[in-house]
N, C-alpha and C positions, 0 to 999 in steps of 0.2 A: 059949477064944474066939479068942485070938490065933492059935493053931495052926490053928483052923478057917478063919481069914481067909487064912492062907498057903496052905492046901490049896485053898481055894475059888478063889483067883486063879490059882494054878499050874495048876489044872485047866481054866481058861478060863471059869469061872463068874464071877458078880459078887460083890464082897466084902461082908461083913457088918459091917465096921468103918469108921468115919469118922475115927479117930485111932489113934495108936500106943499110947496108954494109958500112964500114968505108972508103973504097978506091974509091968510085964512084966519077965520075965527079960531081962538085957541081950543075951545071945546071940540070943534069940528076937526081940527088938526089931530087932536088926541084920539078921536073916534077913527079917523082914517088910518092913523098909525097902528091902532089896534087891529083893524081889519087886514091891513097889508103887512103886518109884522111877520117875521120869520116864525114858522112853526118850531116847536121844540118836541123832541121825541125821547122816550125812556132810554136811559143809559144801561149798559150791561151790569148785572149784579157782580160785585167784587168777587174775584176768585172763580168766576163761572166761565172764563174764556182765556184763550192764549193770544196775546197781542201779536199781530204780524210784525216782523222785524225788518229793518233796513237791510239792503243787500250788501254783502261784503265788499263789492267792487265800487260802492258809492253811487251807483246809478239806480233809478227807480226800480224797486222790486216788483215782480209780477205776482199778483194775488188772485186766486180763483175760488177761494172759499175761506170762511172764518172758522177757526177751531173754537167751538163753544159747547157747553153742556146745556144751554138753554134751547128750547124748541122754537127757534126763530129762523126765518129765512129773510133774504134781502131782495127786494124787487128793483130791477134796473131796466130802463127803457131807452132804446137807442133810436137814432136818426132824427125824425121830426117832420116828415112830409105829410102827415095827416093832422088836422087841427079840429079836435072834437071837444066842444064846450061841455058836453055831458061828462067827459072824462075828468075835466077840471072839477066839476060838481062832486064826483065820486071821491076824488082824492081829498078835496076840502071837507066835505060833509062826513066822510067815514074816517077821516084822519089817517090816511094811508101814507106811510113813509116810503117814498120812492127816490131814486136818483136818475136823472136824465143825462144821457150822454148825447150831446147835441151836435149834429152835423151842421155847421154854422151857415152853410148856404141857404138853409131853410129859414133863417132869421128874416131874410129879405121878404118884406110884405107881411110877415107873421110874427114879428118881434113881440108884439103885445100878448100873443097867445102864450108864449113861453115865459113872459113876465108874470102872467096870471098863474102859470104852473109853479114858478119860483115862489110866489107868495102863498100858494096852496101848500107849500112845504117841500118842493123838489129842489135839491141842489142841481145846478147846471154845470156839468163837467164836459170834458173835451172828447169829441169823436171826429176830429179833423174838420177841414173846410168842405171837402167834396167827396169823402168816403172812398178813397183809393185803397188798393192793396199795398200797405206800407212796405212790406218786405221786398217789393219789386222796384222801389224808388231809390234815387240817389240820396246821399246824406242831406244835401241842401234842400231838396224837394221835401223830404220827410220833415226837416226842421220847419220849413215854411208852412206845411200843412198843420203842424201842431201849434206853432207860435201864432200864426194868423188867426186860428180858431180861438185860442186863449185871448188874444187881443179883442176879438169881436165880442166874446162873452163878457169880458171885463167892461167894455164900453157900454154894452146893452144892459147888463144885469148887476154891475157894481162890484163884482168879485171875480178875481182871476182864477181860472181853473187850476187845480193842483193834482187832479186825478185824470188819467187818460185811458180810454179804451180804443185799441186799434180796430178798424173795421175788419170784419170776418175773423177777428182774433189773430190776425196775421201780423207778426212783428219779427224783428231780428235785433242783434245787439246795437246796430246803428239806430234803430228806433228808440231804444232805451237812452242812448247818448243824446239824440236829438231832443227827446222828451225832457231830459234834465236841463238842457240849454234853454228850454222854454219855461222853466219853473215847475215842471211836473214832478211830483214826489212819489207817485206810485202808479202802476198800470194794473187796472182792475179788469179781469176777465170774468168768467162765469163757470159754474159747475152744473147748471141745468138750464134748459131752454123750453119756454112755452112758445110753440110756433104759431102764435096768434095771427090769424089772417093769411096763413100760408100753409104749405105742406112740408112736414119734416121727414127726413129719411127714416123709414121704418115705423113711423108713428102716425102718419097721415095728417089730414087737415086739422088744424088746431090741436095738434098732438103735443105731448110733454115728453121730453127725453132728458135723461141724465148723461153727463159726459162720461161717467164710469160704467155705463151700461146697466145700472141698477134701476130700481123702481121707487116711485114716491119721493118724499122729501127726506133730507138728512139735516140735522142741526148745522146751521152755518152756511147752507146753500146760498149762492148768489145766482139769482134767476134772471135770465135774459128774456125781455119782451121787446116789441117794436111799436113805434107810432104808426099803426096801420088802421085801415078802415075797420070799424067795429071794436076799437080798443076799449071803449067804456063797457060794452057787454062782456068782452073777454076778460077785463079786469075783475068784473063781478064773478065770473066763473073761477078765476084764479083764487080770489079771496075765499070763495066757497070751499075749494079744494084745501086751502091752507087751514081753514077753520075745522073742517071735517077731520083732518089729520092730527088735530090737536096742536097745531103750530100757530104762530102769529108773525106778521110782517114787522120787521124792525128796521131802523135806519142804519145802513152800513157805515155811514160816516162816524157814528158813535162807537164803532168797533175798530176803527182805524186810528192810530196815534197821530198827533199833530205833525210829527216828522214825516208821515206818509200822506198828508193831506186831509186827515180826519179831525175829529173833535176830541178824542180821548187824550188824556195826559200821556206823555211819553213814558212816564214811570207810573205803572198801574197801582191803584190802591189795593190794599189787602183786606180780607174779611175782618170785620171788627175794628 
C-alpha cells in the first residue's frame, strides 16, 4: 500500500494514504516522506519588498497586492468543484507555487484530490464552507462559515488556515472580527483576475482583467483563478503569459509575515 501511495503521487494522481504508517520499511518510509513532503519556494530578496503590516485595530488586515521590486506575481485558486488530475501534474512537475482558497463543502468525496494538491505545494486556506456573500450574513453565521471551514481544513490536511478570502471579495467589519475569532491572521483579496472557464466583464471568455483598469502584470500582483473545467490548460496559458512578460510565479506565503499567516519573519532581514 505504501508503494502504491508513492507511485500514485509520483504519477500525479491523488494519494491513497493519510499517514506514513508505523510498520513500513524505513527506506520506503523515507521515500514516501520525500515524495509527499511540502514543497519549498524561493523567498524574496532582502530589501526588495515591503512587508504587509498588521492593522491598527488588531483585526486581520486586508491585503490585495504585495509591494515588491521583483517581477513576481502570485497565483491563487478559489473554490474547488472541479478535480483535474492533469492540473496536479502541472503544479508538481513545473513546480508552480499556488495558494488554494478552499470552499470546504467540496472536500466531501474529493478530499484526496486536495491532499494531492497540498503535497504538490499548494497551501490550503479558508474560503468558507458554502461560498455565501459574507457581508449579508449575521455575525454568528459569518463566524460559523469561517470557523467550520478552518476546522475541516485542519482535520483533513493537518494545518489550520490562517488566511481567509471572502467569496466574491465581499466582506465588512463584522467579517474581520469573525475571522479573528476563528484564528485568521489576514484577509487576502486580489489585484487581477484570469476569468478561466468563464466570461469576465469587458474582457470576454478566458479574459484577464486588472482591478485598477490597467493592462498586463505589475510586480506583486495577486491573481485570482478558479477550479473550473479546463484549469490545467488555462494554467499553462497563464504561465505562458507570465513568462512572456518577464515575470515569474512566486509563493505569496513567503511575502507575508508570520503575524499575518505567512512564512516570512516578522522582522525582515536587511541587505548584507
